[in-house]
C-alpha positions as CSV (number, residue, x, y, z in Angstrom):
1,X,58.7,22.5,-20.1
2,X,60.3,20.5,-17.3
3,X,62.5,18.0,-19.2
4,X,66.0,17.8,-17.9
5,X,67.0,14.6,-19.7
6,X,66.2,14.2,-23.4
7,X,65.0,10.7,-24.5
8,X,65.2,9.7,-28.1
9,X,62.9,7.3,-29.8
10,X,65.4,4.5,-30.2
11,X,66.4,4.8,-26.5
12,X,62.8,4.6,-25.4
13,X,62.1,1.6,-27.6
14,X,65.1,-0.2,-26.1
15,X,63.9,0.6,-22.6
16,X,60.4,-0.7,-23.3
17,X,61.7,-4.1,-24.2
18,X,62.2,-4.7,-20.4
19,X,58.4,-4.6,-20.0
20,X,55.5,-6.5,-21.4
21,X,53.7,-3.3,-22.6
22,X,53.5,-3.5,-26.3
23,X,54.9,-1.4,-29.2
24,X,55.6,2.3,-28.9
25,X,53.2,4.5,-30.7
26,X,54.1,8.0,-29.5
27,X,55.7,10.0,-26.6
28,X,56.0,13.6,-25.5
29,X,57.5,15.6,-22.7
30,X,55.3,16.8,-19.9
31,X,55.5,20.4,-18.8
32,X,54.3,19.9,-15.2
33,X,56.8,19.3,-12.4
34,X,60.2,20.7,-11.7
35,X,62.1,17.9,-10.1
36,X,62.1,15.0,-12.6
37,X,61.9,14.4,-16.3
38,X,58.5,13.1,-17.4
39,X,57.1,11.8,-20.7
40,X,53.7,10.6,-21.8
41,X,54.2,7.3,-23.5
42,X,51.6,5.6,-25.6
43,X,52.0,2.0,-26.8
44,X,49.5,-0.1,-28.7
45,X,48.4,-1.6,-25.4
46,X,48.8,1.1,-22.7
47,X,48.8,4.8,-21.9
48,X,51.8,5.3,-19.6
49,X,53.9,7.9,-17.9
50,X,57.7,7.6,-18.0
51,X,59.7,9.3,-15.2
52,X,63.4,9.7,-15.2
53,X,64.6,10.6,-11.7
54,X,67.0,13.5,-11.7
55,X,68.0,13.6,-8.0
56,X,66.8,10.4,-6.2
57,X,68.9,7.3,-5.8
58,X,67.6,3.8,-6.6
59,X,67.5,2.7,-3.0
60,X,64.9,5.4,-2.0
61,X,63.0,5.0,-5.3
62,X,61.8,1.6,-4.2
63,X,60.0,3.3,-1.3
64,X,58.0,5.6,-3.7
65,X,57.1,2.9,-6.1
66,X,56.2,0.3,-3.4
67,X,54.0,3.0,-1.8
68,X,52.2,3.8,-5.0
69,X,51.5,0.1,-5.5
70,X,50.4,-0.3,-1.9
71,X,48.0,2.6,-2.1
72,X,46.6,1.5,-5.5
73,X,46.0,-2.0,-4.1
74,X,44.1,-0.5,-1.2
75,X,41.7,1.5,-3.4
76,X,43.4,4.8,-3.2
77,X,43.5,6.2,-6.7
78,X,47.2,6.3,-7.4
79,X,49.1,5.2,-10.6
80,X,50.3,1.6,-10.2
81,X,53.9,1.2,-11.4
82,X,54.5,-1.4,-14.1
83,X,56.6,-4.4,-13.2
84,X,59.4,-5.3,-15.6
85,X,59.9,-8.8,-16.9
86,X,62.6,-9.3,-14.3
87,X,60.2,-8.4,-11.4
88,X,61.2,-4.8,-10.7
89,X,59.3,-1.5,-10.7
90,X,62.6,0.3,-11.4
91,X,64.8,0.4,-14.5
92,X,67.4,2.7,-16.0
93,X,67.3,5.0,-19.0
94,X,70.1,7.4,-20.2
95,X,72.0,6.7,-17.0
96,X,69.1,7.7,-14.8
97,X,66.8,5.5,-12.7
98,X,63.4,5.3,-14.5
99,X,60.0,3.9,-14.0
100,X,56.8,3.4,-16.0
101,X,53.4,3.9,-14.4
102,X,49.9,3.5,-15.7
103,X,48.5,6.9,-16.9
104,X,45.3,7.9,-15.1
105,X,42.4,9.6,-16.8
106,X,41.4,13.2,-16.0
107,X,43.2,16.5,-15.7
108,X,44.4,18.8,-12.9
109,X,42.3,21.7,-11.6
110,X,43.5,25.2,-11.9
111,X,40.7,26.7,-9.8
112,X,39.1,24.0,-7.6
113,X,35.7,24.8,-6.2
114,X,34.3,24.1,-2.7
115,X,33.1,20.6,-3.5
116,X,36.3,19.6,-5.3
117,X,38.2,20.7,-2.2
118,X,35.9,18.6,0.0
119,X,36.4,15.6,-2.4
120,X,40.2,16.1,-2.1
121,X,40.0,16.3,1.7
122,X,38.0,13.1,1.8
123,X,40.5,11.2,-0.4
124,X,43.4,12.5,1.7
125,X,41.7,11.3,4.8
126,X,41.2,7.9,3.3
127,X,44.9,7.8,2.2
128,X,45.9,8.7,5.8
129,X,43.8,5.9,7.3
130,X,45.6,3.5,4.9
131,X,49.2,4.7,4.7
132,X,50.3,4.0,8.3
133,X,50.0,0.3,7.4
134,X,52.6,0.6,4.7
135,X,55.8,-1.2,5.8
136,X,58.3,1.1,4.2
137,X,60.0,4.1,5.9
138,X,61.7,7.2,4.5
139,X,62.9,10.2,6.5
140,X,61.4,13.5,5.3
141,X,64.0,15.4,3.3
142,X,62.4,18.8,3.7
143,X,61.9,18.8,7.4
144,X,63.6,21.1,10.0
145,X,67.3,20.1,9.3
146,X,66.7,21.0,5.6
147,X,64.9,24.2,6.5
148,X,67.8,25.3,8.7
149,X,70.5,24.4,6.2
150,X,68.7,26.0,3.3
151,X,67.7,29.0,5.3
152,X,71.3,29.7,6.3
153,X,72.4,29.5,2.7
154,X,69.6,31.8,1.5
155,X,70.0,34.3,4.3
156,X,73.6,34.8,3.4
157,X,72.8,35.1,-0.3
158,X,69.7,37.4,0.1
159,X,71.3,39.8,2.6
160,X,73.4,41.2,-0.2
161,X,70.5,42.2,-2.4
162,X,67.2,42.7,-0.6
163,X,65.7,44.5,2.3
164,X,66.5,43.0,5.7
165,X,62.8,42.3,6.5
166,X,62.8,39.2,4.4
167,X,65.9,37.8,6.0
168,X,64.4,38.6,9.4
169,X,61.2,36.8,8.5
170,X,63.2,33.7,7.4
171,X,65.2,33.7,10.6
172,X,62.3,34.3,12.9
173,X,60.2,31.5,11.3
174,X,63.1,29.0,11.5
175,X,63.3,29.8,15.2
176,X,59.5,29.2,15.5
177,X,59.7,25.9,13.7
178,X,62.6,24.7,15.8
179,X,60.5,25.3,18.9
180,X,57.4,23.6,17.5
181,X,58.4,20.0,16.4
182,X,55.8,17.6,15.0
183,X,57.2,14.2,15.9
184,X,54.6,13.7,18.6
185,X,51.8,13.9,16.1
186,X,50.3,10.8,14.4
187,X,52.7,9.6,11.7
188,X,52.5,7.6,8.5
189,X,53.5,7.7,4.8
190,X,52.5,11.1,3.4
191,X,52.4,12.5,-0.1
192,X,54.1,15.8,1.0
193,X,53.5,17.6,-2.3
194,X,49.7,17.2,-3.0
195,X,49.3,20.3,-5.1
196,X,46.5,20.8,-7.6
197,X,48.7,19.6,-10.4
198,X,49.3,16.3,-8.6
199,X,45.6,15.3,-8.6
200,X,43.4,14.4,-11.5
201,X,39.7,15.1,-11.8
202,X,37.1,14.0,-14.4
203,X,33.6,15.4,-14.4
204,X,33.9,16.3,-10.7
205,X,35.3,12.9,-9.7
206,X,38.8,12.4,-8.4
207,X,40.5,9.9,-10.7
208,X,44.1,10.1,-9.5
209,X,46.7,11.2,-7.0
210,X,50.0,11.3,-8.8
211,X,53.7,12.2,-8.4
212,X,54.5,10.7,-5.0
213,X,58.2,11.3,-5.4
214,X,58.4,13.5,-2.3
215,X,56.6,10.9,-0.2
216,X,58.0,10.2,3.2
217,X,57.1,9.3,6.8
218,X,56.0,12.4,8.6
219,X,53.0,13.9,10.5
220,X,49.8,13.2,8.7
221,X,48.3,16.6,9.6
222,X,51.3,18.3,8.0
223,X,50.4,16.6,4.7
224,X,46.9,18.1,5.1
225,X,48.4,21.5,5.7
226,X,50.5,21.3,2.5
227,X,47.4,20.4,0.5
228,X,45.2,23.2,2.0
229,X,48.0,25.8,1.3
230,X,47.7,25.1,-2.4
231,X,44.1,24.0,-3.0
232,X,42.5,26.7,-0.8
233,X,44.8,29.7,-1.6
234,X,43.0,32.8,-2.8
235,X,44.1,35.4,-5.3
236,X,45.8,37.5,-2.6
237,X,47.8,34.5,-1.4
238,X,45.8,34.0,1.7
239,X,43.4,31.2,2.4
240,X,39.8,31.0,1.2
241,X,38.1,30.0,4.4
242,X,35.1,28.4,2.7
243,X,37.2,26.0,0.7
244,X,39.5,25.3,3.7
245,X,36.6,24.4,5.9
246,X,35.2,22.1,3.1
247,X,38.5,20.3,2.7
248,X,38.9,19.9,6.5
249,X,35.3,18.6,6.8
250,X,35.9,16.1,4.0
251,X,39.2,15.0,5.7
252,X,37.8,14.7,9.2
253,X,34.9,12.7,7.9
254,X,37.5,10.0,7.2
255,X,40.1,10.7,9.9
256,X,39.3,13.2,12.7
257,X,42.3,15.2,13.9
258,X,43.2,14.6,17.6
259,X,43.7,17.3,20.2
260,X,47.5,17.4,19.6
261,X,47.0,18.0,15.9
262,X,44.4,20.7,16.5
263,X,46.8,22.5,18.8
264,X,49.6,22.2,16.3
265,X,47.5,23.2,13.3
266,X,48.5,26.9,12.9
267,X,52.2,25.9,13.1
268,X,51.8,23.1,10.6
269,X,50.3,25.6,8.1
270,X,53.3,27.8,8.6
271,X,55.7,24.9,8.3
272,X,54.1,23.9,5.0
273,X,54.3,27.5,3.6
274,X,57.9,27.8,4.8
275,X,59.0,24.6,3.1
276,X,57.7,25.7,-0.4
277,X,58.9,29.3,0.0
278,X,62.4,28.1,0.7
279,X,62.5,25.4,-2.0
280,X,61.3,27.8,-4.7
281,X,63.5,30.6,-3.4
282,X,66.5,28.3,-3.6
283,X,65.6,27.3,-7.2
284,X,65.4,31.0,-8.0
285,X,68.7,32.0,-6.4
286,X,70.6,28.9,-7.5
287,X,68.9,27.6,-10.7
288,X,69.7,24.2,-12.0
289,X,70.6,23.6,-15.6
290,X,68.0,21.9,-17.7
291,X,67.2,21.7,-21.4
292,X,63.6,22.8,-20.8
293,X,62.7,24.1,-17.4
294,X,60.6,26.7,-15.6
295,X,60.6,28.0,-12.0
296,X,57.7,28.6,-9.7
297,X,57.2,31.9,-7.8
298,X,58.5,31.8,-4.2
299,X,56.6,35.0,-3.3
300,X,53.4,33.1,-3.3
301,X,54.4,31.1,-0.2
302,X,56.2,34.0,1.4
303,X,53.0,36.0,1.4
304,X,51.0,32.9,2.6
305,X,53.5,32.4,5.4
306,X,53.0,36.0,6.5
307,X,49.2,35.5,6.4
308,X,49.4,32.4,8.5
309,X,51.6,34.1,11.1
310,X,49.0,36.8,11.5
311,X,45.9,34.5,11.6
312,X,46.5,31.7,14.1
313,X,43.1,32.0,15.8
314,X,41.3,32.1,12.4
315,X,43.1,29.0,11.2
316,X,42.1,27.1,14.4
317,X,38.4,28.1,13.7
318,X,38.5,26.3,10.3
319,X,38.8,22.9,12.2
320,X,35.2,23.2,13.4
321,X,33.8,22.9,9.9
């Protein structure tokens, strides 16, 4: 279970006095997620999610919470943060910045089908039509500079223990990404981590897009690539073409990709796979301490990256629906 900071009942009760949210009934740690501490919190008035931020600083958290509120207020199904009695979305608990958001109904999908992928693509397209109007700005923290820094650290570490082909893959892909920037593509606020466990469905209907704590300003099409890499991945860690075409069709029904985005598409899929391969590999090689934590397998995205590198023509073909 991914709980890094333990919260006791008396501490939570004290925190809740900052909000007009009723009396605490129950709370429990949430297993999903590996970056922050999350609890389900139930009061006699609301069902909520409490997040304690383990790595982010208060200044950048205002961006996330304001974006969540902005999207919810523009009919994108995100969890609206609760405002404290003092007028802030952000508080402090156990020495960590903390926020409460309304809990959305539904559950995540382990094996999304074609229509659910189409629905997710439609919602992401709607989000990307809306998010460029958001006034906040945050630099992406997993873009090329992070890839280069993390890649150098991992290459030095891995070279001691594994076959050289993995290090060669890492270095070659870093070189490719350096020569294929995405700053010229349409930009806006993106989710940047819209995996299956960050969306909620109920009886085939999307009820929520959650966990926007990697959100930043970046290429909109890169966000789509991140999402396809998780939602449309098959059991061999390649891409299921039928689901990928469905998601792209749903997305482009709301926001068609332009010629620059189409040309960049194979490289964006590679960049998205690379980002999660390296972040998971870093967690595996240099694990963080936590009371209850689990790690996700980096090999999934290494294999996916290899598949994308071999199938550029096929990935372009998906764009035609």
